[in-house]
C-alpha positions in Angstrom: -77.8 5.4 17.5 -79.1 7.1 14.4 -82.0 9.3 13.4 -84.2 7.5 10.9 -87.1 9.9 10.6 -89.0 12.6 12.5 -89.0 11.4 16.1 -87.6 8.1 15.1 -84.2 6.5 16.1 -82.7 3.1 15.6 -79.6 1.3 17.1 -77.5 0.2 14.2 -74.3 -2.0 13.8 -71.8 -0.2 11.7 -68.1 -0.7 11.1 -65.7 0.6 13.7 -64.2 3.8 12.3 -60.6 3.8 11.2 -57.8 6.3 11.6 -57.1 7.8 8.2 -55.0 10.8 9.0 -51.8 10.7 11.1 -53.3 13.5 13.3 -56.5 11.4 14.0 -57.5 10.1 17.4 -59.9 7.1 17.8 -62.1 7.7 20.9 -64.2 5.2 22.9 -67.1 7.3 24.0 -68.2 7.3 27.7 -70.8 10.0 27.9 -72.8 12.2 25.5 -75.1 15.0 26.6 -78.4 15.7 24.7 -78.4 19.3 23.5 -81.4 21.4 22.4 -80.0 21.5 18.8 -79.9 17.6 18.8 -83.6 17.7 19.8 -84.4 20.2 16.9 -83.0 17.6 14.5 -85.0 14.9 16.3 -88.4 16.7 16.2 -88.0 18.8 13.0 -85.3 17.2 11.0 -83.5 20.4 10.5 -82.1 23.7 11.9 -82.5 26.4 9.2 -80.6 25.3 6.1 -79.1 22.2 7.9 -81.4 19.4 6.9 -80.9 15.8 8.1 -80.4 13.1 5.4 -81.5 9.8 7.1 -80.0 7.8 8.7 -77.8 10.3 10.7 -76.2 10.2 14.1 -76.5 13.4 16.1 -74.6 14.4 19.3 -71.8 16.8 19.9 -71.4 17.1 23.7 -69.1 14.2 24.6 -66.2 12.8 26.6 -64.3 9.5 26.2 -61.1 7.5 26.3 -58.4 7.5 23.7 -58.3 4.1 22.0 -55.7 4.7 19.4 -53.7 7.6 17.8 -52.3 8.5 14.4 -48.5 8.5 14.0 -48.2 12.3 14.2 -50.4 12.7 17.3 -48.4 14.1 20.3 -49.6 14.6 23.8 -52.1 11.8 23.8 -51.9 8.1 24.1 -54.2 5.1 24.5 -56.1 5.3 27.9 -56.1 9.1 28.2 -59.3 10.7 29.3 -60.6 13.5 27.1 -63.4 16.0 26.5 -64.3 16.7 22.9 -64.4 20.0 21.1 -67.0 19.4 18.4 -65.7 22.1 16.1 -63.3 21.2 13.3 -62.3 24.4 11.5 -60.1 24.3 8.4 -57.4 26.7 9.8 -56.8 28.2 6.4 -59.7 30.5 5.5 -60.0 34.2 6.2 -62.1 33.6 9.3 -59.6 31.1 10.8 -56.7 33.4 10.0 -58.6 36.3 11.5 -59.1 34.6 14.8 -62.6 33.5 14.2 -62.4 29.7 13.8 -66.0 29.4 15.1 -67.2 31.0 11.9 -64.8 29.1 9.6 -66.1 29.0 6.1 -65.3 25.3 5.8 -66.3 24.3 9.4 -67.1 20.7 10.2 -69.1 20.2 13.4 -70.0 17.0 15.1 -73.6 16.0 14.6 -74.3 18.7 12.0 -76.0 17.5 8.8 -73.7 17.8 5.8 -70.7 18.3 8.0 -69.9 15.4 10.3 -71.6 12.5 12.0 -72.3 12.9 15.6 -70.9 11.2 18.7 -73.9 9.0 19.7 -71.7 6.0 18.8 -69.4 3.7 20.7 -66.4 4.9 18.8 -65.6 8.1 16.8 -62.6 9.6 15.2 -61.6 13.2 15.8 -58.6 15.4 14.9 -56.1 15.8 17.7 -56.9 19.5 18.0 -60.5 18.6 19.0 -59.3 16.4 21.9 -59.0 18.1 25.3 -57.2 16.4 28.2 -59.2 16.2 31.5 -57.9 15.6 35.0 -58.8 12.4 36.9 -60.9 14.4 39.4 -63.3 15.4 36.6 -66.0 12.9 35.7 -66.8 12.1 32.1 -70.3 13.7 32.7 -68.7 17.0 33.9 -66.3 16.9 31.0 -69.2 16.6 28.7 -70.8 19.7 30.4 -67.7 21.7 29.4 -69.1 22.1 25.9 -72.2 24.1 26.8 -70.4 25.8 29.6 -67.8 27.1 27.1 -70.6 28.7 25.1 -71.8 30.5 28.1 -68.3 31.7 29.0 -67.8 33.0 25.4 -71.2 34.8 25.6 -70.1 36.6 28.8 -66.7 37.4 27.3 -68.4 38.9 24.2 -70.5 41.2 26.5 -67.4 43.0 27.8 -67.0 44.3 31.3 -69.6 42.6 33.5 -68.5 43.8 36.9 -71.4 45.6 38.7 -73.9 45.2 35.9 -77.5 44.2 36.3 -78.4 41.4 33.9 -81.1 38.9 32.9 -80.8 35.4 31.4 -83.9 34.4 29.6 -84.2 30.6 29.6 -82.6 28.5 32.4 -81.6 25.4 30.4 -78.0 24.2 30.3 -76.9 27.2 28.2 -78.7 29.7 30.5 -77.1 28.1 33.5 -73.7 28.3 31.7 -74.2 32.0 31.1 -75.3 32.6 34.7 -72.2 30.8 36.0 -70.0 32.9 33.8 -71.8 36.1 34.9 -71.3 35.2 38.5 -67.6 34.7 38.0 -67.3 38.0 36.1 -68.8 40.0 39.0 -72.3 40.8 37.8 -74.2 42.8 40.4 -77.6 41.2 40.0 -78.7 38.2 37.9 -82.3 37.6 37.0 -83.2 34.3 35.3 -86.4 33.1 33.7 -88.0 29.9 32.6 -91.4 28.1 32.5 -90.2 25.1 34.6 -89.9 25.5 38.4 -87.4 22.6 38.7 -85.0 24.4 36.3 -85.4 27.7 38.2 -84.5 25.9 41.5 -81.3 24.7 39.9 -80.6 28.1 38.5 -80.8 29.7 42.0 -78.4 27.1 43.2 -76.1 27.9 40.3 -75.7 31.7 41.0 -78.9 33.5 39.9 -80.2 36.0 42.4 -83.9 36.1 41.2 -85.7 33.3 39.4 -89.0 34.1 37.6 -91.5 31.6 36.1 -92.9 33.7 33.2 -96.1 31.6 33.2 -97.0 33.1 36.6 -95.0 36.3 36.9 -94.3 39.4 34.9 -90.5 39.6 34.6 -90.5 43.1 33.2 -92.7 44.3 36.1 -90.5 42.5 38.6 -87.3 44.1 37.3 -88.9 47.6 37.0 -89.8 47.4 40.7 -86.4 46.3 41.8 -84.2 48.1 39.3 -86.1 51.1 37.9 -83.4 52.1 35.5 -83.7 48.5 34.0 -80.9 46.3 32.9 -77.5 46.7 31.3 -77.5 43.3 29.5 -79.9 40.5 28.6 -78.9 37.1 27.3 -81.5 35.3 25.3 -81.0 31.6 25.8 -84.2 29.9 24.8 -84.8 30.8 21.1 -88.3 32.1 21.7 -89.9 35.2 20.1 -91.6 36.3 23.3 -88.2 36.3 25.1 -86.7 38.6 22.5 -89.6 41.1 23.0 -89.1 40.8 26.8 -85.4 41.5 26.3 -86.1 44.8 24.6 -88.5 45.9 27.4 -86.0 44.8 30.1 -83.0 46.8 28.7 -82.1 50.3 29.6 -81.1 52.8 26.9 -77.7 51.8 25.5 -78.2 48.2 26.7 -77.0 45.1 25.0 -78.9 42.0 23.9 -76.9 38.8 23.2 -78.8 36.1 21.3 -77.6 32.5 22.0 -80.8 30.4 21.8 -81.5 28.5 18.6 -85.1 29.0 17.4 -87.2 26.5 15.5 -88.4 29.2 13.2 -86.6 31.3 10.6 -87.3 34.9 11.5 -87.2 37.0 14.6 -89.1 40.3 15.0 -88.5 43.2 17.4 -90.5 46.1 18.8 -88.7 48.6 16.5 -89.8 51.8 18.1 -88.4 50.9 21.5 -85.4 49.3 20.0 -84.5 52.5 18.1 -85.2 54.9 20.9 -83.2 52.9 23.4 -80.4 52.4 20.9 -80.1 48.7 21.8 -77.1 46.8 20.6 -77.9 43.2 19.4 -75.1 40.6 19.1 -75.3 37.0 18.1 -73.2 34.4 19.9 -71.8 31.5 17.8 -70.6 28.5 19.8 -67.5 28.5 22.0 -64.6 30.3 20.2 -61.8 28.9 22.2 -63.4 28.9 25.7 -63.4 25.1 26.1 -60.1 24.8 28.0 -61.2 27.5 30.4 -64.5 25.6 30.9 -62.6 22.4 31.8 -60.4 24.3 34.2 -63.3 26.0 36.0 -65.1 22.6 36.4 -62.0 20.9 37.5 -61.1 23.4 40.2 -64.6 23.7 41.5 -65.2 27.4 40.4 -68.2 26.1 38.5 -70.2 23.2 40.0 -72.3 21.6 37.4 -72.8 18.0 38.5 -76.3 18.8 39.7 -77.2 20.1 36.2 -77.4 16.4 35.1 -80.9 15.3 36.1 -81.4 12.2 33.9 -79.2 9.3 32.7 -79.9 6.7 30.0 -78.1 3.9 28.2 -77.4 4.1 24.5 -80.3 1.6 23.7 -82.8 3.9 25.5 -81.9 7.1 23.5 -85.4 7.5 22.0 -86.9 7.7 25.5 -84.2 10.2 26.4 -84.9 12.4 23.4 -88.7 12.2 24.0 -88.1 13.3 27.6 -86.0 16.3 26.6 -88.2 17.3 23.7 -91.2 17.4 26.0 -89.4 19.2 28.8 -90.8 16.4 31.1 -89.9 15.5 34.7 -88.0 18.7 35.4 -85.2 17.6 32.9 -82.2 19.9 32.8 -79.5 17.8 31.2 -80.0 14.2 30.1 -76.8 12.2 29.7 -76.3 9.1 27.6 -73.8 6.5 29.0 -72.0 3.8 27.1 
């Protein structure tokens, strides 16, 4: 299934991919999750400098079955069930050598224009290092969820010691839920979460948040100030909205930390500078998973994180356009839409 224009997709017959490198793995896809970044490409044709050249298949959250392996692949054989790490770092640049493969200077990422075709396809080829074994007790859907969960776990890891901290998560989509799940495991004292969709907030409460606030009806800053007069230690921005960043600065106590995870549709953020300076707020950007994918699979498999209820809608490959329209319009209480093959 390929993007063919703004809000346009088409199902195409293409040649089944071949294994070219001896470390390649041919994967028969079973499930692909629709991510907010996929939707940006669908409705805008770009994210920042990454511009779609049509036709182009998106998709980077996926799980499948090993169909064939290259001669140098070890640890995998045909029939194995795997989740996919969409990042393909070079392993040789200064970033990779310095322990930052997620900011690799030569990074190839599934479904990213100019880097690699996405996984909205019956078959894809990935390097062995991007294949992650999953136990039989983990469904392909849950294995697919491990990708956004890993981002949330990495964000929490970046924040440092969470135990006993008061925090807010702005935006309760799949990334927001992933952050909230990581915060709960890390021992956060009180977790506030916000959104504009009540159905998402209900799922957030069932996933570990203590207070859920619909910002269309309630003042989150006033709510926190009433409950926690000293305000919050940490805020995770997970929706890519300007208003959320401003709320974050108001919610943080002096010396607090803001972590930005959401991907905006626009090119520049702005902040209330006076308050930002006087509070000496630390701002950190979070870039993808950075090695937290195996931990995410383990937590899903042992039940420490329960994410099956995050999946609210399911579609077949041929109905992808309807799925993308649903997610783009935030309709019907959608949290995570899943494509099945």
